C-alpha positions, 0 to 999 in steps of 0.5 A: 203046016201053018205057022203063026208069029205071036211074037208082036201080039204078045209085045202089044199086050204087054204094052198095053199092060204096062199102059194101064199099069201107069194109068192107074199108078197115076190115077192113084198118084193124082188121088192121094194128091187130091186127098193130102189136099183136102185133109189139109184145107180140112185141118186148115180150117179147123186150126184156123177155127179154134184160132178164132176161137182161142182170139175170143176167148182171150178177149172175152177173159181180158174184158172180164179181168177188166170188169174184175178189177173194176169191182175190186176198185170199187168195193175198195172205195165202198169200204174206204167210204164206209170206213169214213162214215163211220169215223164220222159218226164215232166222232160225233157219237164221241163227243157225248162220251166223256158226259156218259163216262162221268155219270157212269162212274159217279153211279159205280163209284161206292161210298168211302171211295174218291177218284183223284185221276181220270184220263182217257186216251184212246177207248180206254181210261185210267182211273186212280184215287183211294178206297177205305178198303180193299173191299170197296176197290173190289165192289168197284172194279166189280161194278166196272165188269158190269156197267154196259158202258165199260169194258175189261177193266185191269187193276194196275195197282192196289195197295194200302198207303199211309195218309197224312202225318203222325197221328193225323195219319189214316191207312187207306188203299191206294188203288190204280186201274184202266177200263175201256169205254164203250162207243154207243154203236157197240151198245146199240149192236148188243142190244140188237143181238140180244133181241134177236137171241131172245125166243119166240114164245109160243102163240097159247093154244086155243081151248 
């Protein structure tokens, strides 16, 4: 009977399997390392790109903020110029206000009513005087209310007093009121509003 010793063959087989296992393990580690490097490079590239986009957006936002500030400053300058222009126009228009005011008061004061004081303070004037009756003061007040040149009249005092001494004394009504005066541009604005608010008449239909 022939005997064959298989121990060296088995040992070689075991060594071969072990070497193959270590080779596969090394290959897997190498592949894993390559994947980690590739993924790291990819994410690094993505992060770098995002940082560049963020920097670009930040720069554009700063530019936009600067332009917004310039626009705001420009708007303030325009508003200041408009205010100065309006002040100049008001000064030019206000030069004729005393003339308009006196003409208007002469037209509105009824007979039997006497003005003793007319004092202007800004856009309001104080008026003092005497009238023959309370009704006459009321007529004058209503005339001021309906005048396009006057606005918001207010009676401060309206009382009966005796003017003169003894038999020559007469009972009169002493009044004290103030009223606003309007600028020409305000009248023009009201006229434009009235013109705009007028209904447009329909064209007549042809028979």
